[in-house]
C-alpha angles and dihedrals in degrees: 000000000000102000128024110239127207130192123205114204118224134191137153110304097019106129106168099064096105094048089049090049092050092050091050092049092046087054091053104264123135097230137200129186111216133181115239090238094057090049092048089052092052109024091167087076089080090072089068094062136064100191128048123191124195100196133206132266134091104300110208087351091290083263094154094035133302111310095347101120098044091040091055089045091054092045092052099042108023112022097102091048092048091050088056089048091057093040088057089061097257130141135248126187125188118191125197103308085017088060090051089048093051092051091050090046093052097245090121139083085014125351091206096054115086090203093061096105090059096049103068141008139185107234136187116298113265087232090065092229144086110273114214114170145084122290139181123246131193118212095231097176137022093212093111120080087220093065124060106162135052102234146122114260136179126230137162123252130202116173146111098201107047105120108128105222120178122202092246145340093268092059091048091050091049092051091046093051091049092048094241095136096077103165129044132183113248140176129245090283094053094254130126112258142162129259131359092023089050096045099193107025094255114184110256086004089278116178102157129034131183137193123253091269094053091229097101117065133177125184136168098218119081114244091172089065093061103059099131131035090242089064089074114090091227096041094132090056097044093064134238094275094059110108125220103262093209095062091061091076094053095041092050088050090052092048091049093051093046090049101043113024 
C-alpha cells in the first residue's frame, strides 16, 4: 500500500463531511466523500480504504431520533461488510451524529455482537437543550488506536442527544474494566464533574467509547472542528506551540495505517 486512503460517508443531513475530509487530508490520507447509497450499491469499494469516518450532522433530519434512520440503513445493507473491514484491521471513527449512527447500526459496543444496539444509547441531554460550546476531555484509557497519550484535551461539542446511557450497571462495569470508555468529560482541574463540565449527563462522564479491538471509536465532541490552533476561542492565550487537539485523532489513525496495513 503506497498511500493510506480514507472514506467519509455522506447522507442527507450530514453536514461535517467536508471538515472530516479536510482533517483526513491534512493528516496524510487520500480521501473520498461517498454517499451511503453509492457504497451500498458497490460494497467492494470498502476494500480500497483503510479508514472510514461517519461524520456529524443531522442525518435524515434525526426525525425518528438521532442517527436512527441511517444507523438502521447501515445495519441492513452494510454491517457484514463493515465487520470484514474491522476484521481486516482497519479503522472506523464516528463523530457526534456519526457516534449515534454507529450505536444504532450495531458497530458499538461490539461490531460482532448482534445484541449491540440494545446495550447502549445516546439519549437527550439532561439540560433539555442543544449544547454548543467547548469542553475538556480526559483520555481515560489508551485502548483506542486513535489515542496515544493520557492527557486532557479540548474540543467543541454541538448536540442535543449526547447522554451516554448503558443498558445496566453490569455492562458499564464490563466496559470500564476493558478500557472501552476512552474519553471522559472533566472540569478545569481535570476531574470528573457534573454540569456544565459534563454537558449532557453521560453516565460515568463518558464522551468517547471504543469497541474491544480499539479500532472502532465513537465520540460526541468534534475533533474535525479543531484542525488548527486558531480554531480555539482562546488561541492567542494558549500559545503558538499548542497543537490542535482534534488533529491527534486523524494523525494517530494515519500512523496506525502506515504501520499496520
